[in-house]
C-alpha positions, 0 to 999 in steps of 0.5 A, spaced: 800 176 810 794 176 805 791 183 803 784 180 805 781 184 811 775 182 815 771 187 818 772 189 825 765 190 827 761 183 825 755 184 821 751 178 823 747 174 818 740 171 820 740 164 817 734 163 813 731 157 817 730 161 823 723 163 826 721 170 827 720 172 834 715 169 838 711 171 844 714 167 849 717 168 856 722 162 854 727 164 849 729 159 844 735 154 844 740 155 839 739 152 833 743 147 829 749 149 826 747 150 818 751 145 814 752 146 806 758 145 802 758 151 797 764 150 793 768 153 787 772 149 781 778 153 779 781 150 773 788 150 771 788 146 764 789 151 759 789 157 764 781 156 764 781 160 771 788 161 773 793 163 772 790 167 767 796 166 762 802 162 763 809 165 764 806 171 769 810 173 774 810 170 781 807 176 784 801 176 779 800 169 779 799 170 787 795 176 786 790 172 782 789 166 786 788 171 792 783 174 788 779 168 786 779 166 794 776 173 796 771 172 790 769 165 793 769 167 800 765 174 799 760 170 794 758 166 800 762 160 798 766 155 803 770 151 799 774 151 793 776 145 788 783 147 785 786 143 779 793 141 781 795 136 776 791 137 770 795 132 765 801 128 768 804 135 771 804 138 778 802 145 780 806 144 786 813 142 788 813 134 786 819 129 785 814 125 781 811 130 776 814 135 772 812 143 773 806 144 769 806 148 763 800 152 765 805 156 770 811 157 766 809 156 759 813 150 758 812 143 762 818 141 767 820 149 768 819 151 775 817 158 776 822 163 778 822 165 783 821 158 786 814 157 790 809 152 791 802 154 789 798 148 792 802 150 799 800 157 798 793 156 796 792 151 802 794 157 807 791 162 804 784 158 803 784 156 810 786 163 812 779 165 809 775 159 812 775 156 806 776 148 805 781 147 800 780 140 795 786 138 791 783 136 784 787 131 780 786 128 773 789 121 774 790 118 767 791 124 762 798 125 760 797 131 755 791 135 754 788 138 748 790 145 751 798 143 752 802 147 747 809 145 750 813 138 749 812 133 754 817 133 759 822 128 760 820 127 768 812 126 765 810 119 767 808 118 759 815 120 757 819 115 762 814 109 760 812 111 753 809 103 752 804 105 757 801 111 754 797 112 748 796 118 743 788 119 742 786 124 738 789 130 740 791 128 747 796 123 750 793 118 755 796 113 760 793 106 760 788 105 766 789 098 764 796 097 766 798 096 773 804 100 773 799 106 771 795 105 777 800 104 782 804 111 779 797 115 780 796 112 787 804 114 789 802 121 786 795 121 791 799 119 797 805 124 796 799 130 795 795 128 801 802 126 806 805 133 804 799 138 804 794 140 809 788 139 804 781 138 806 780 133 800 783 129 794 778 130 788 777 127 781 773 129 776 770 125 770 776 123 766 777 116 767 777 112 760 777 118 755 771 121 752 770 118 745 774 121 739 771 121 732 775 120 725 774 125 719 768 120 717 765 121 724 766 114 726 768 113 733 776 111 734 777 106 739 781 107 745 788 103 743 789 099 749 789 092 745 795 090 748 794 091 755 787 088 754 790 081 752 795 081 757 791 083 763 783 081 762 783 074 764 777 072 760 773 078 762 770 082 756 773 089 754 767 093 758 768 089 764 775 089 764 775 097 763 770 098 769 774 093 773 780 097 772 777 104 774 773 101 780 780 098 783 783 105 782 778 109 785 777 104 791 785 104 792 785 111 792 780 112 797 784 107 801 791 111 800 788 118 802 785 115 808 791 111 810 795 118 810 790 122 813 784 119 816 780 126 816 782 128 809 776 127 804 776 123 798 771 125 792 769 124 785 765 128 780 762 124 775 758 125 769 751 127 771 748 121 767 750 114 770 746 110 764 741 112 759 734 111 761 736 111 769 732 114 771 726 112 766 726 117 760 733 120 761 738 120 755 745 122 754 752 119 754 753 112 758 758 114 763 758 106 765 760 104 758 763 109 755 768 112 760 768 105 764 765 109 770 761 106 775 760 112 779 753 109 782 758 103 785 763 108 788 757 111 792 753 105 794 759 102 796 761 108 800 768 108 797 767 116 796 766 121 802 762 125 797 760 124 790 758 131 785 755 128 779 755 134 774 748 136 773 750 141 768 743 141 765 737 146 765 731 144 770 726 144 764 730 140 760 726 133 759 731 128 757 737 131 762 732 134 767 736 137 773 731 135 779 730 128 776 737 126 776 738 130 783 733 126 786 735 119 783 743 120 785 740 122 792 736 115 792 742 111 791 746 114 797 745 108 801 751 109 805 749 116 807 755 119 804 755 127 802 752 128 795 753 135 792 750 137 785 755 140 780 752 146 777 754 150 771 754 157 772 759 158 766 753 156 762 749 163 764 748 167 757 748 161 753 742 156 754 740 159 761 740 165 765 742 167 772 735 165 775 736 158 773 742 157 777 739 160 783 733 156 782 738 149 782 741 151 788 734 152 791 732 145 789 738 142 792 736 144 799 729 141 798 728 134 802 731 129 798 736 133 795 743 134 796 748 136 802 751 142 798 753 144 791 759 146 787 759 151 781 763 150 775 767 155 774 771 160 777 771 164 771 763 165 771 763 168 777 769 173 776 766 175 770 759 176 774 756 172 767 749 175 767 749 178 774 750 171 777 755 172 782 751 178 785 744 174 784 747 168 788 750 173 793 744 177 795 739 171 795 741 163 796 748 164 798 746 170 803 746 166 809 753 163 811 753 156 812 759 151 815 761 145 810 758 138 812 762 134 817 764 127 815 764 124 822 765 117 819 772 119 818 774 124 823 771 127 830 777 130 833 775 137 834 779 143 838 776 147 844 775 154 846 779 157 852 779 163 856 772 165 853 770 172 856 765 178 854 766 184 857 762 191 856 765 197 853 761 203 854 754 203 854 752 200 847 758 195 846 761 188 848 767 185 846 768 178 846 775 174 846 777 167 846 783 163 845 784 155 842 789 151 845 789 144 841 793 140 837 787 140 832 787 146 827 781 150 827 778 151 820 773 156 822 769 159 828 761 158 828 758 164 832 751 164 834 748 170 838 741 171 841 738 178 841 731 178 844 728 171 841 732 171 835 738 167 834 743 169 828 749 166 825 756 167 822 762 164 820 769 167 823 776 165 820 780 161 824 785 166 826 780 171 829 781 171 837 776 177 838 770 181 836 766 187 838 758 187 838 754 193 838 747 195 840 743 201 838 735 203 839 734 198 833 739 192 835 738 190 842 744 188 846 746 180 845 743 176 851 747 169 849 753 168 845 756 161 843 763 161 839 764 154 837 771 152 834 770 147 827 776 142 826 778 138 820 773 134 817 768 139 820 767 136 827 765 142 832 769 142 838 768 145 845 764 151 845 765 158 849 758 160 852 756 167 855 749 169 857 747 176 860 744 176 866 
């Protein structure tokens, strides 16, 4: 049982879009359920966010993870993106990959006592009403933060002819069909065995350029695979085609296993220099062979989270200009989330900049939500950012957006009733009988002419409302179960007569 505790008496938050009471004899109908993804990246590479260091006792690792999930929930977030395959390894039980060194201190060594961090994280996240997105890096086999030898079961050790040393890293060659096929097997295994809400990849496809001692860019050593597989295409076009094929196939594999699981990618925030006009920076299309715009416009991804890690007033990498451009590319009406760098508070920005970026996300033509990089910055409350977000832009709760193009099944509430308890209290109780699991409950309450909104954890089955001279008794109550992929189910409804 998690040490996380829910308050026995609910403190309802009023959604910011609700109007003040109006002079009318007819009470307003319940507003639409507020939807916005609010996610937190939890990085395991180099023990950036979790665990705090390798080799910790299992109980300590679990405690640290619970505290991060509590932090996400208490800050007003509704999802976490947990890195479970940072470098051809696994922070979960796998027959395809070695155990991660970031758990035990040495790649291939299982934690003692044995446990499955991804299974644990998924259950604990869902218990708190948080989505769990499993984050993988498909082609990196050994990162610059790695301190132990590559384990014999690492794909790069089993098939060394398909791997390349590049700078301080080892990289699987995306141009090799066997490499892409292995990555797809890993994805299928993850989605099949774990109750995750999304499979997530970041911006590492072909590696960021490495320079030699003279400052010259070192070419990625894929000459052999290029000669064997290019079929007359240029190096640039061939590399992009390799990544395109992998991304499209990954989406197909995810949805073939479980149609409700989302597939999302978080690319570098600039697609190409001078797109839109005046933007400068790395050419992800050419340098990383990542045509993220294509994945978005083709609808291969259920969501795209460009890493918009720049300031609002940064002219050549403007946060609002880039956000608006990405939004204009969303021809398939998928979800667009803004990657926001809370980790840079205290360097080139303050906490107010982060809050302002969240407000820009919510403007018309913006996005469907945000992801914060990273958990460590919120845990440390850098520059007061956690407290500021919690008390301002994340103060009112929201549900993650639904993905109806993937899944519309939803649970239904049963045995719903509200009974008075004395003069100033009402007790609500309910149940759910459905094969479709509950991810959260949405709660709407009308007191007078004002509707309030809150999100309850999936294990909740009762609730007490209190009235006072300053707080009218509830007059209408709706409790809506939310299923996988965000679908709203059959609600329980009560109106005081």
